[in-house]
C-alpha positions in Angstrom: 21.1 32.7 27.7 21.1 30.0 30.1 23.5 29.1 32.1 24.9 26.3 34.5 27.7 26.0 36.9 30.6 28.3 37.8 34.1 28.5 36.1 36.9 28.9 38.3 36.8 32.5 38.0 33.1 32.5 39.1 31.8 33.3 35.8 28.6 31.7 34.5 29.3 28.8 32.0 26.6 29.1 29.3 25.3 25.7 27.8 25.1 25.7 24.0 21.7 26.0 22.2 19.6 23.1 22.2 20.6 21.8 25.5 18.4 22.9 28.2 19.1 22.9 32.2 16.8 21.7 34.4 16.2 23.1 38.2 16.2 20.6 41.0 17.8 17.3 40.2 15.3 15.2 42.5 12.3 16.9 41.7 12.5 17.4 37.8 13.2 14.5 35.6 14.8 15.7 32.5 18.2 16.8 34.3 20.8 18.4 32.6 23.7 19.0 35.1 27.0 20.9 34.7 29.8 19.8 36.6 33.3 21.2 37.0 36.2 18.5 36.4 39.6 19.7 35.9 38.3 22.8 34.6 35.7 21.3 31.9 32.1 21.7 32.3 30.3 18.2 31.5 27.3 18.7 29.8 24.8 15.7 29.5 22.2 15.3 26.7 19.0 13.5 28.3 17.0 10.7 26.2 14.7 8.0 27.0 13.6 4.8 25.2 12.5 1.4 25.9 12.5 -2.3 24.8 8.8 -2.9 23.0 8.1 -6.4 23.4 5.1 -8.8 22.2 4.2 -12.8 22.1 4.3 -13.8 18.7 1.6 -16.3 17.7 2.6 -20.1 17.5 0.9 -22.6 15.1 -1.9 -23.0 17.0 -2.8 -19.4 17.4 -1.5 -19.4 21.0 1.0 -16.9 22.3 4.7 -18.2 21.8 8.0 -16.8 22.1 8.9 -13.5 23.0 9.8 -10.8 20.1 11.4 -7.4 20.8 11.5 -4.3 18.4 14.7 -3.3 16.8 14.8 -0.2 14.7 18.0 0.5 12.4 19.4 4.3 11.8 20.6 4.4 8.0 23.0 7.6 9.5 24.7 5.5 11.5 24.0 2.0 9.8 23.1 0.8 13.1 20.2 -1.6 14.9 19.4 -0.3 18.2 16.2 0.2 20.6 14.2 2.9 19.8 14.8 6.0 21.7 15.5 9.8 21.3 16.1 13.1 23.0 13.8 15.0 25.2 11.7 17.9 24.1 11.9 21.2 26.1 9.4 20.8 29.5 9.4 16.9 28.6 10.0 14.0 31.3 11.9 11.0 30.2 9.0 9.0 30.5 6.8 10.8 28.0 9.7 11.2 25.9 10.5 7.3 25.9 6.8 6.8 24.9 7.0 9.8 22.3 10.2 8.3 20.7 9.0 4.8 20.5 5.7 5.7 18.5 7.6 8.0 16.2 10.5 5.6 15.4 8.4 2.4 15.6 4.6 3.8 14.5 3.6 1.6 17.8 1.8 3.3 20.6 3.0 1.8 24.0 2.4 1.8 27.7 5.6 1.9 29.8 6.1 -1.0 32.3 8.5 -1.9 34.8 11.7 0.4 34.7 15.0 -1.3 33.4 18.2 0.8 33.3 20.3 4.1 32.5 22.8 4.3 30.0 25.5 6.7 29.7 28.0 7.3 27.1 30.0 10.0 25.3 27.9 11.8 22.6 30.9 11.6 20.4 30.5 7.6 20.3 26.9 7.4 19.2 26.6 5.2 16.3 30.1 3.1 17.3 29.9 -0.5 18.0 31.7 -0.6 21.2 30.7 2.8 23.2 33.3 4.1 25.8 33.0 4.7 29.5 32.1 8.4 29.9 36.3 9.0 30.6 36.9 12.5 30.0 34.6 13.4 27.5 32.7 17.0 27.9 29.3 15.8 26.6 27.7 12.5 27.6 24.2 11.3 26.5 22.1 9.6 29.1 19.4 7.4 28.3 16.6 6.1 30.6 15.1 2.8 29.4 11.9 1.1 30.0 9.9 -2.3 29.3 7.0 -1.2 26.6 3.9 -3.2 25.5 2.2 -2.0 22.2 -1.7 -0.9 23.1 -4.5 -0.9 20.7 -5.7 1.7 18.3 -8.6 2.7 20.3 -6.4 3.0 23.5 -4.0 5.2 21.6 -6.9 7.5 20.1 -8.6 7.8 23.6 -5.4 9.0 25.4 -4.3 11.2 22.4 -5.5 14.5 24.2 -4.0 13.6 27.3 -0.5 12.3 26.3 -0.5 15.0 23.3 1.1 14.7 19.4 3.4 12.0 18.1 4.9 11.9 14.7 6.4 9.5 12.8 10.2 9.9 12.4 11.4 10.8 8.7 12.9 7.7 6.6 16.1 9.2 6.8 16.0 8.9 10.5 14.5 5.6 10.7 14.4 2.9 7.9 13.4 -0.3 8.9 11.9 -1.7 12.1 11.8 -5.3 12.9 10.8 -7.8 15.4 13.1 -10.7 16.6 13.6 -13.1 19.4 15.9 -11.9 22.4 18.6 -14.6 20.8 18.1 -13.2 17.3 18.1 -9.4 18.6 21.4 -10.0 20.5 23.1 -10.8 17.5 21.4 -8.1 15.2 21.9 -5.3 17.8 25.1 -3.3 17.4 26.1 -1.5 20.2 27.4 -3.6 23.4 25.5 -1.5 25.8 22.0 -2.4 23.7 23.5 -6.1 24.5 23.6 -5.4 28.1 20.0 -3.9 28.2 18.5 -6.8 26.8 20.1 -9.0 29.4 18.5 -6.7 32.1 15.4 -7.1 30.0 15.4 -11.0 30.1 16.0 -10.6 33.8 12.9 -8.7 34.1 11.0 -11.3 31.9 12.2 -14.0 34.2 11.3 -12.6 37.4 7.3 -12.2 36.0 7.4 -8.7 35.1 5.4 -9.5 32.1 2.7 -10.0 34.1 2.8 -6.6 36.0 0.5 -3.8 35.0 0.4 -0.3 36.0 -1.3 0.8 39.4 -0.8 4.4 39.8 -0.9 6.0 43.4 -1.9 9.2 43.0 -1.9 11.9 45.6 -4.6 14.7 45.2 -3.3 18.3 43.9 -2.5 21.0 46.7 -5.9 21.8 48.2 -7.1 24.7 50.1 -6.3 25.1 53.6 -8.1 23.1 56.4 -8.0 26.5 58.3 -9.2 28.8 55.4 -12.0 26.5 54.4 -15.0 27.1 56.1 -17.4 24.3 54.1 -17.6 20.9 54.5 -14.2 18.7 54.6 -15.1 16.8 51.7 -15.9 19.7 49.6 -12.8 21.3 50.3 -11.3 22.1 46.5 -7.6 21.7 45.1 -6.1 25.7 44.6 -4.9 26.8 41.3 -1.8 25.9 41.9 -3.2 22.2 42.5 -5.1 22.7 39.4 -1.7 23.1 37.6 -0.3 20.1 39.0 -3.2 18.0 38.2 -3.1 19.2 34.3 0.5 18.3 34.0 0.0 15.0 35.7 -2.3 13.8 33.0 0.5 14.2 30.5 2.7 11.6 32.6 -0.3 9.2 33.8 -0.9 9.0 30.2 2.4 7.3 29.8 1.0 4.2 31.5 -2.1 4.3 29.8 -4.8 3.9 32.5 -8.0 2.9 31.6 -9.7 2.5 34.9 -9.8 5.4 37.2 -10.8 5.4 40.9 -11.0 7.9 43.6 -12.0 8.9 47.2 -15.4 10.6 46.4 -14.0 14.1 48.0 -13.7 17.0 46.0 -10.1 17.3 45.8 -8.9 13.8 45.0 -12.0 14.0 42.2 -10.5 17.3 40.8 -7.4 15.7 40.6 -8.2 13.1 38.1 -11.1 15.3 36.0 -8.9 16.5 33.6 -7.3 13.0 32.4 -10.9 11.6 32.9 -12.2 14.5 30.8 -9.4 14.2 28.3 -9.9 10.0 27.9 -13.8 10.1 28.1 -13.6 7.9 31.2 -16.0 7.9 34.2 -14.0 7.9 37.9 -15.2 5.3 40.1 -15.9 6.8 43.6 -15.1 4.3 46.8 -16.3 5.7 49.9 -13.5 3.8 51.5 -10.8 5.9 50.5 -11.9 8.9 52.5 -10.0 10.2 55.5 -13.1 9.8 57.6 -13.2 6.1 56.4 -9.8 5.2 56.7 -9.8 6.8 60.4 -12.6 4.8 61.4 -11.5 1.3 59.9 -8.1 1.2 58.3 -8.5 -2.5 57.4 -11.6 -1.9 55.5 -9.6 0.9 53.4 -7.1 -1.3 52.9 -9.1 -4.2 51.5 -10.8 -2.0 49.2 -7.3 -0.6 48.0 -5.7 -4.2 47.5 -8.7 -5.5 45.8 -8.2 -2.7 43.0 -4.6 -4.0 43.0 -5.9 -7.5 42.7 -8.0 -6.4 39.6 -5.8 -4.7 37.8 -3.3 -7.3 37.5 -5.7 -10.3 37.2 -7.6 -8.3 34.7 -4.9 -6.6 33.2 -6.2 -3.4 33.8 -3.8 -0.2 34.1 -5.4 1.7 37.1 -4.7 5.1 38.6 -6.1 5.7 42.1 -6.2 9.0 43.6 -6.5 9.4 47.7 -5.5 11.4 50.7 -2.0 11.6 52.6 -3.1 10.0 55.5 -4.6 7.1 53.6 -1.6 6.5 51.6 0.5 6.5 54.7 -1.4 3.7 55.7 -1.5 1.9 52.4 2.2 2.2 52.1 2.4 0.6 55.7 0.9 -2.6 54.2 2.5 -2.3 50.8 6.2 -2.2 52.3 5.2 -5.8 53.6 4.7 -7.1 50.0 7.7 -5.7 48.2 10.0 -8.2 46.5 13.0 -6.7 48.1 14.1 -4.3 51.0 15.3 -1.6 48.7 12.1 -1.4 47.2 9.9 -1.1 50.4 12.3 1.6 51.6 10.8 3.8 48.3 7.6 3.5 50.2 8.1 6.7 52.7 7.3 6.0 56.2 6.9 9.3 57.6 4.1 11.9 56.5 3.4 13.4 53.8 4.5 10.1 52.2 4.7 11.9 48.9 4.1 15.5 47.5 0.8 16.8 46.5 -0.1 16.1 43.0 2.4 13.1 42.4 2.2 9.9 41.5 3.6 6.5 42.2 3.7 3.8 39.6 3.5 0.2 41.2 4.1 -2.8 39.2 3.2 -6.0 41.1 3.1 -9.3 39.9 0.7 -12.6 41.2 2.6 -15.2 43.3 1.8 -19.1 43.4 -0.8 -18.4 46.3 -2.8 -15.6 44.2 -1.4 -12.8 46.4 0.9 -10.1 45.0 4.3 -9.1 45.3 5.4 -5.3 44.1 8.3 -5.7 41.7 9.2 -2.1 40.5 8.2 1.9 41.7 8.4 4.4 39.6 7.8 7.9 40.9 5.8 10.2 38.9 6.4 13.9 39.2 4.4 16.5 36.8 6.5 19.2 35.4 4.9 22.6 35.8 6.2 25.3 34.0 
């Protein structure tokens, strides 16, 4: 049996079947947290979803107004955003992509983050969802911007992402595209209308131009002291390999179609699994090694920034794997191009900057002068179980 929290008598309190806790609130995304409030354990059911959008074609065939995707649930007779509960050992971002695919039939890639929505589970399907109040079971949903990808891209990433099964007609019986103004009138729930406003704020800041750019730190490597070979050949450990395997599951949510890496073994091995699963080659850039960075840090930054520019200008989602000291140097420059101070603070200024075998999804948009500004950062931590 699984337990979370302690009762006033110091007895372990069980969670019901189907609601599983996750250890380490800061480390793992699918968090179910028990809290004692007036002798009541508050349980949280985790879920994720997104606002899927596209540009509809105008009369001349050129992109016109934005359209967003709504789904109808016959059980509640409501119109809402596609979303659903997390599976066991699944992150919020993976659940968002999977649930959108199941409910709409659309394979998507995630974009900038939108917001969290939390309400009593008993209010599911009701027009006006209340604040959490004293409800013992809450539903907590994380939402992203999301855009459809091609059938070919979906086929390529499928081995890395995993299976997606279309929802039964009894769960979702209609999928429609509407303009934001039309969607606001159609949406049943007040919280969904609030989320639409957040989405439009993102659109107005230029988030539609943002492309996933994934900064990856290589998996845990053999120690420098223990390794007797050349530094560039030092491999990742079995633990590092497990993280690299699990990270592929998360990278697939952003559908990177360009893989870039330091040519040193530990970085290549970290992207090897995703490369193999998606049938992509890894582009090796010697300017991203530790030695190259130590010799000419500015040249390393120029190489890195060129990749960022290419991703945004060409619309090519990119994953780039590097070393701890190189990442620290890149962060120093990236803090200067963040749109807000709060974003800049997310790029840690002290070593180790980010954990081994993890990534940060960077979303940048072009400014009028052609340079980039970062509007969103998302930590990407694999679930190793």
